[in-house]
N, C-alpha and C positions, 0 to 999 in steps of 0.2 A: 458536448466535447467531452470525453472521458478521458483523465488522466489517471493513469496507472502510477503508483508509487510503488517501486522495487528495490529491495534492499534487505540486509540482515536484519534479524531481531535486535533489537534496541538502539537502532542507529538513529532513531527519531522521527520515523516516518508519521507516526501518529501526531507528533508535535506539530510537524509542518502542515499537516493537514488539518489540524486545529486553527491555525493561522489563517490558512486558505479560506475557511470557512468565516470566522470570525471577521477577517479585515474584509474578504471579499464576496462574501455570501456564495461560496461555491458549495454544492450539495454532496454528502455524501451517500455513497451506495450502500445501502444497508447489508449490512454481514451478519447472517446468523451463526452462533455458536454454542456449543454445549458447555463451553468453559465457564467458569464463576467470573462473574464481572469485577473489574477493575475500576477505580475512580475515573469519572470523567471520558466516558466513552459512548458518546451520544449517537455513533454511527454502528452500534453493535446491538443485536436482538438476541438476548439470552434464552435459551430453551432447553428442555429436556433432551434426552437422545430420542425419545419415542415421538415428540413433535418435530425434531430435526428429519426424521426418519420420514414422517408423514408429509412434510414440506419436500423432500426429495422426492418420494411416490408420487406427490400430486405435480411434478415438475416445476416446482416455483423456483428451484435454485439454477443458478447459472453452472458453476462448478461445485466440486465439493471435495474437500482435502482431510486428512487426519492429521493432525499436526501438534505437535507436544501434549499427546493423550487427550485431544478434543477434536470434534468435528466443526468445519467452518464451510459456511457457503454463501454466495453472493444472491441477491433477489435477482430474479431473471428480469422481472418486469423494469426495475430500476437500470439495469444495463440497457434493455432495449431503448429505452426513453434516451438515457445519455448517450448513444450511438445513433440516433435517429436524425443527427444533423441540427437540433434545435441551438439556439444562442446561449442556453444554461450550460455552465461549467460543472462536472460532477468529479468526483475522485474516488478513488478505492486503491488500498494498501493489498498488496498480492505479494505472495511467494515468488523469489525467482525463478523456481520451476515450473510457474503457472503462465510464464510470459505466453508459450506457445496456444494456451486457451484463447488468449485476448488478440488475436489477430483480425480486428474488428475495424469497419469503418468510422472515422471521427474519434479515433483513439491516439493519445501521445502518451509515450511511456518515459518515466522519469526514475532514472537509476539514483538512488540516495546511497552516500557511502560516507563513512567516518574517515577522519583526517588519515588514522591508521589503526590498526589492530588492538592498540593499548587504548586508545580513545573508547573502541566500540567495548573492551571490557569494563571499563570504568563507567560508561553509561549503563550497562547491564547489571552491574553492582549498585549504583546509584539506585534503580528502579527496583532492585531486590529480585532481580532476575537472574542472578549468576549460575543457575541451573542449565540456563540456555547457552552459554558460552561457547560451548564446543560446536553445537548446530550452527550458532551465529558465525563463529568463525570459518565454518565450512561454507555458507552462504556468501560471506565476504569474498572467500578465496574464488568461488564460482563468478561471482559479479565481476571481481578484477580481472579474471581470465578473460573475459570477454569484452571489456572496454574497448578494446581498438576497433572491433565489430561494431559495438555500439556508436563509435564517435564517427564513424561514417556514415551512419542512417539518419535521414532527416527527422524520422519522428521518435528520436530518442533526444533526452536532455541529461547529462551527468552533472549531479550536484554533490558536491562536498559538505556534509553538515556538519561543521566546526563547532566545538562545544559554546553555546549560548548563539548560535547562529541560525536557528530555525526560522525566526522572523525573515531573516535575510533571503535564506533558502525558499521559502514562500514568495517573496518578492522576487526572485529570480525565475522561478516557474511561471508566475503570472506575465512577466515582464516577455519571456519567451513565449508565452501563448499570444500576448499582444503582439510581437513582432511576426507572428505568423499569419495575422488576420488580413 
């Protein structure tokens, strides 16, 4: 099963994913990127622009996107394994605009939102990523405009990541998965 965590930059998706991995053993889908590493990112593979281009030419990437001046792409083989119906749980953090690329079997989508825009701004500042505030606010508006549609679909879960609540959010995601078994 593949779980897609979708939400604005800085909302806490990576922190939730770390809890799913540490507490429940869920596997990350490796994401290749040309951006510099940040601390504690075991699911990222940092490559040069030339290496990324070669991966893409060799059809090893599921999708590619240029985001905040860097390239990103997901490992095609890991996506195939995650959506093959095996018992393992996999996770991936994607941008809201990428949802349409992931209409795959054995895939559930988790929309992660902050309590409000002020919380999102504070989290971005805390992480030293204030430069992303405008784009993150646009992503938040997009997500919130679609909430009514998401709430009616059975393959979506909406999670509010309250301050200090990433572990609770991870537990809610796991509980949702268990209730679907």
